[in-house]
C-alpha positions as CSV (number, residue, x, y, z in Angstrom):
1,M,101.8,115.5,52.0
2,T,100.7,118.2,54.5
3,E,103.5,118.9,57.0
4,K,101.4,120.5,59.7
5,K,97.9,121.4,60.5
6,I,95.8,122.9,63.3
7,V,92.1,122.0,62.9
8,G,91.1,124.8,65.3
9,K,92.4,126.5,68.4
10,L,90.6,124.6,71.1
11,K,89.6,126.7,74.0
12,S,90.3,125.0,77.3
13,F,87.4,124.6,79.8
14,N,88.9,125.8,83.1
15,E,85.9,127.3,84.8
16,V,85.2,124.5,87.3
17,M,86.3,120.9,88.0
18,Y,83.7,119.4,85.7
19,K,83.1,115.7,86.3
20,D,86.3,114.3,85.0
21,C,89.1,114.7,82.5
22,F,87.1,113.1,79.7
23,Y,84.6,116.0,79.9
24,H,87.4,118.6,80.1
25,A,88.3,117.2,76.7
26,L,84.8,116.8,75.4
27,I,83.6,120.3,76.2
28,P,86.3,122.1,74.1
29,T,85.6,119.7,71.3
30,F,81.9,120.5,71.3
31,R,82.6,124.2,71.5
32,H,85.0,123.9,68.5
33,F,82.2,122.6,66.2
34,T,79.3,124.6,67.5
35,G,80.8,127.8,69.1
36,F,79.1,127.3,72.5
37,I,78.8,124.7,75.2
38,E,75.4,125.2,76.8
39,P,73.6,122.2,75.1
40,L,76.2,119.9,76.5
41,L,76.0,121.4,80.0
42,L,72.2,121.3,80.1
43,N,72.4,117.5,80.0
44,D,74.3,117.4,83.4
45,I,72.0,119.3,85.7
46,C,71.2,117.2,88.7
47,L,68.0,117.6,90.7
48,E,67.5,114.4,92.5
49,Y,69.3,112.9,95.5
50,S,70.0,109.2,96.0
51,I,71.9,107.0,98.3
52,E,74.4,104.4,97.0
53,N,75.9,101.4,99.0
54,Q,72.9,101.3,101.3
55,D,74.3,98.2,103.1
56,K,77.9,99.3,103.3
57,V,79.4,102.7,103.5
58,P,76.5,105.0,102.6
59,T,77.2,107.6,99.8
60,L,74.9,110.5,98.9
61,I,74.9,111.3,95.2
62,M,73.0,113.7,92.9
63,K,71.3,111.9,89.9
64,N,71.4,113.4,86.4
65,A,68.1,114.8,85.3
66,S,68.6,113.7,81.7
67,S,69.2,110.3,80.2
68,Q,70.8,111.5,76.9
69,S,74.3,110.4,76.2
70,Y,77.0,112.8,75.1
71,S,77.1,110.9,71.7
72,D,73.4,111.6,71.2
73,I,73.9,115.3,71.9
74,F,76.9,115.6,69.5
75,E,75.0,113.9,66.8
76,K,71.9,116.0,67.4
77,F,74.1,119.0,66.6
78,G,75.5,117.5,63.4
79,I,78.7,116.0,64.8
80,S,79.5,112.4,64.2
81,V,81.1,110.4,67.0
82,K,83.1,107.3,66.3
83,K,84.4,105.2,69.2
84,S,87.1,102.5,68.7
85,R,90.1,100.7,70.2
86,I,92.7,101.1,67.5
87,S,96.1,99.6,68.0
88,S,99.0,101.8,69.3
89,K,100.9,101.0,66.1
90,K,98.2,102.7,63.9
91,M,97.4,105.5,66.4
92,I,99.8,108.2,65.0
93,D,98.9,107.8,61.3
94,H,95.3,107.4,62.1
95,T,95.2,110.6,64.2
96,I,96.9,112.6,61.4
97,E,94.3,111.2,59.0
98,V,91.5,112.3,61.4
99,L,93.0,115.8,61.6
100,N,93.4,116.1,57.9
101,N,89.7,115.4,57.6
102,D,89.0,118.3,60.0
103,G,88.2,116.1,62.9
104,I,89.2,116.1,66.5
105,A,90.6,113.0,68.3
106,I,90.2,112.3,72.0
107,I,92.3,109.5,73.4
108,R,92.8,107.7,76.7
109,I,96.4,107.6,78.0
110,D,98.4,106.5,81.0
111,C,100.2,109.5,82.6
112,F,103.1,107.3,83.7
113,Y,104.3,107.6,80.1
114,E,103.3,111.3,79.6
115,P,106.2,113.7,80.4
116,L,103.9,116.8,80.6
117,R,102.3,115.4,83.7
118,I,105.1,116.2,86.1
119,D,103.3,114.7,89.1
120,S,102.9,111.2,87.7
121,Y,105.4,110.7,84.8
122,Q,107.5,107.7,85.6
123,K,106.1,107.6,89.1
124,Y,102.7,106.0,89.1
125,H,100.0,104.8,86.6
126,A,97.0,107.1,86.2
127,G,94.3,106.9,83.5
128,H,93.7,110.2,81.7
129,V,92.2,111.7,78.6
130,I,93.5,114.3,76.1
131,P,92.1,115.9,73.0
132,I,94.3,116.2,69.9
133,Y,93.6,119.0,67.5
134,G,96.8,119.5,65.5
135,Y,100.0,118.0,64.2
136,D,103.5,119.0,63.0
137,N,105.4,116.4,61.0
138,T,108.5,118.7,60.9
139,R,108.8,118.3,64.7
140,N,106.8,115.1,65.1
141,M,104.5,116.7,67.6
142,F,100.8,116.8,68.3
143,D,98.9,119.8,69.6
144,I,96.9,118.9,72.7
145,L,95.1,120.4,75.7
146,E,96.7,119.3,79.0
147,G,97.1,120.1,82.7
148,D,100.2,119.7,84.8
149,F,98.7,117.7,87.7
150,V,96.0,115.2,88.4
151,D,92.7,116.9,89.1
152,S,94.0,120.1,87.7
153,V,91.3,122.5,86.7
154,V,93.6,124.5,84.5
155,Y,94.3,123.1,81.0
156,D,96.6,124.8,78.4
157,A,97.5,124.3,74.8
158,K,100.7,122.2,74.7
159,K,102.7,120.1,72.3
160,L,103.7,116.4,72.8
161,E,105.9,114.3,70.7
162,Y,104.3,111.5,68.6
163,E,106.2,108.8,70.5
164,H,105.2,110.0,73.9
165,V,101.6,110.1,72.8
166,R,101.9,106.6,71.4
167,N,103.6,105.2,74.5
168,A,101.0,106.8,76.8
169,Y,98.1,105.5,74.6
170,K,99.7,102.0,74.5
171,G,100.3,102.2,78.3
172,Y,96.6,102.8,78.9
173,I,95.6,99.8,76.8
174,E,98.0,97.6,78.7
175,E,97.4,98.9,82.2
176,F,93.7,99.8,82.3
177,K,90.7,97.6,81.3
178,T,88.0,99.9,82.5
179,H,86.8,101.2,79.1
180,N,86.1,99.3,75.9
181,H,86.8,102.4,73.8
182,T,90.2,104.1,74.0
183,Y,89.9,106.3,70.8
184,Y,87.2,108.8,70.0
185,E,86.8,110.7,66.7
186,F,84.6,113.8,66.2
187,K,83.8,115.3,62.8
188,K,81.2,117.8,61.6
189,V,78.9,116.1,59.1
190,D,75.8,118.3,59.0
191,N,76.2,122.1,58.6
192,S,72.4,122.8,58.4
193,V,71.8,122.6,62.2
194,D,70.6,125.8,63.7
195,Y,72.5,125.5,67.0
196,K,70.7,128.2,68.9
197,K,67.2,127.0,67.9
198,E,68.1,123.4,68.7
199,Y,69.4,124.5,72.1
200,E,66.3,126.6,72.9
201,V,64.1,123.5,72.1
202,R,66.1,121.3,74.5
203,K,66.1,124.0,77.2
204,N,62.3,124.4,77.0
205,N,61.9,120.6,77.1
206,F,64.1,120.5,80.2
207,T,62.1,123.2,81.9
208,E,58.9,121.5,81.2
209,Y,60.3,118.2,82.4
210,F,61.4,119.8,85.6
211,Q,58.1,121.5,86.2
212,S,56.1,118.3,85.6
213,N,58.5,116.3,87.9
214,S,59.1,118.9,90.6
215,D,57.3,116.7,93.2
216,V,59.8,113.9,92.5
217,F,62.8,116.2,93.0
218,L,61.3,117.6,96.2
219,E,60.6,114.1,97.6
220,S,64.2,113.2,96.9
221,L,65.3,115.8,99.5
222,K,64.2,113.3,102.1
223,E,67.2,111.2,101.1
224,I,69.4,113.8,102.8
225,N,67.8,113.0,106.1
226,N,67.9,109.3,105.4
227,Y,71.6,109.7,104.6
228,K,72.2,111.6,107.9
229,Q,70.5,108.7,109.8
230,K,72.5,106.0,108.0
231,L,75.8,107.9,108.7
232,S,74.8,108.2,112.4
233,N,74.1,104.5,112.5
234,Y,77.4,103.8,110.8
235,F,79.4,105.9,113.3
236,A,77.5,104.4,116.2
237,N,78.8,101.0,115.2
238,G,82.4,102.2,115.5
239,I,84.7,104.2,113.2
240,N,87.0,102.2,111.0
241,D,89.2,102.7,108.0
242,N,86.2,103.2,105.7
243,I,85.7,106.7,107.1
244,S,88.1,107.9,104.4
245,T,85.5,106.7,101.9
246,I,83.0,109.0,103.5
247,V,85.4,111.9,103.3
248,T,85.9,111.2,99.6
249,S,82.1,111.1,99.1
250,F,81.9,114.5,100.8
251,N,84.5,115.8,98.4
252,R,82.5,114.5,95.4
253,M,79.3,116.1,96.8
254,L,81.1,119.4,97.3
255,D,82.4,119.3,93.7
256,E,78.9,118.4,92.4
257,V,77.2,121.3,94.3
258,V,79.8,123.7,92.9
259,V,79.2,122.4,89.4
260,Q,75.5,122.6,89.8
261,K,75.8,126.3,90.9
262,Y,77.9,126.9,87.8
263,L,75.4,125.2,85.5
264,F,72.4,127.0,86.8
265,S,74.2,130.3,86.6
266,K,75.4,129.6,83.1
267,L,72.1,128.3,81.7
268,F,69.4,130.2,83.6
269,E,69.1,133.6,85.2
270,L,69.8,132.5,88.8
271,P,68.3,135.0,91.4
272,S,70.9,136.3,93.8
273,E,69.0,134.8,96.8
274,Y,69.4,131.4,95.2
275,S,73.2,131.9,95.0
276,V,73.2,132.7,98.7
277,V,71.4,129.5,99.5
278,I,73.8,127.4,97.4
279,D,76.8,129.1,98.9
280,E,75.5,128.4,102.4
281,T,74.9,124.7,101.3
282,I,78.5,124.6,100.2
283,R,79.7,126.1,103.5
284,L,77.7,123.5,105.5
285,W,79.0,120.6,103.5
286,K,82.6,121.8,104.1
287,A,81.8,122.1,107.9
288,I,80.5,118.5,107.9
289,R,83.5,117.3,106.0
290,A,85.8,119.1,108.5
291,I,84.2,117.4,111.5
292,V,84.4,113.9,109.9
293,T,88.0,114.6,108.8
294,K,88.9,115.7,112.4
295,S,87.3,112.5,113.8
296,M,89.3,110.4,111.3
297,S,92.5,112.1,112.4
298,S,91.7,111.7,116.1
299,M,90.9,108.0,115.6
300,R,94.3,107.5,113.8
301,L,96.1,109.2,116.6
302,Y,94.3,106.9,119.1
303,L,95.2,103.8,117.2
304,I,98.9,104.9,116.9
305,S,98.9,105.6,120.7
306,A,97.3,102.3,121.5
307,N,99.8,100.4,119.3
308,C,102.7,102.2,121.0
309,R,101.3,101.2,124.4
310,C,101.0,97.6,123.3
311,N,104.5,97.5,122.0
312,W,105.8,99.1,125.2
313,N,104.0,96.6,127.3
314,S,105.2,93.7,125.2
315,N,108.9,94.8,125.6
316,Y,108.9,95.3,129.3
């Protein structure tokens, strides 16, 4: 029996906060099998604005320009994807088997049971995802990529004991019901794929799609004005606790704009004047967020003051 194995030294993706922790595990996995990440990134370019929660707290989002799933992209590049919900009892042995077959495992965990996450361990429950790319039976440890804190952009190669991995995996199954699949296996099954050629085909298809639908994307810019009007109407009706939801949506929009700048810079030759425009857009979103955040703080101080006056009047 093999005592230890490293399938490959996974390179962490630490360039931007990219979507969520699942993708921070997915990108290094794709790079491990293909050597580059551009085909996966191409799928996440957003060019169309849309408004969610029209009748409640309005939220401006950027819609994905592609409808391909990550599974389809992996399989297009000769990598099989198997999704399951294996039991925690079988998880350790099954993962070692996956690694012995030169595969990579990605699992969902609860950080409450994961001691490497010093912000949440034994403090609060938080759903998370980690890739596993090696094992050592002499020390009963898995090799993983992990960050120290929630929303950390920096992931490093670390080791985690089998039992901690099992407990964290079991904890996710018991605490969270948001995903049908908790265990993902990736394995190279087709070595005949010309990665660069396949990528160029997809890139050309995307460029043609953008050119033929440019009017749709330009029309969607009107949604920004619609969003501004909806926000104005919302504030005109009185600020309430839901303003924190708006600040959160601004944070997401800022993250998305930063990611889009990274994607276009990574995938296309982005002219310097375009970068200036994007940077100005980011600056303006930050200014808007600051104004709303300040309003939220002012309203909280007003409510505290009003509550204190009420308590004072009721006591005297």
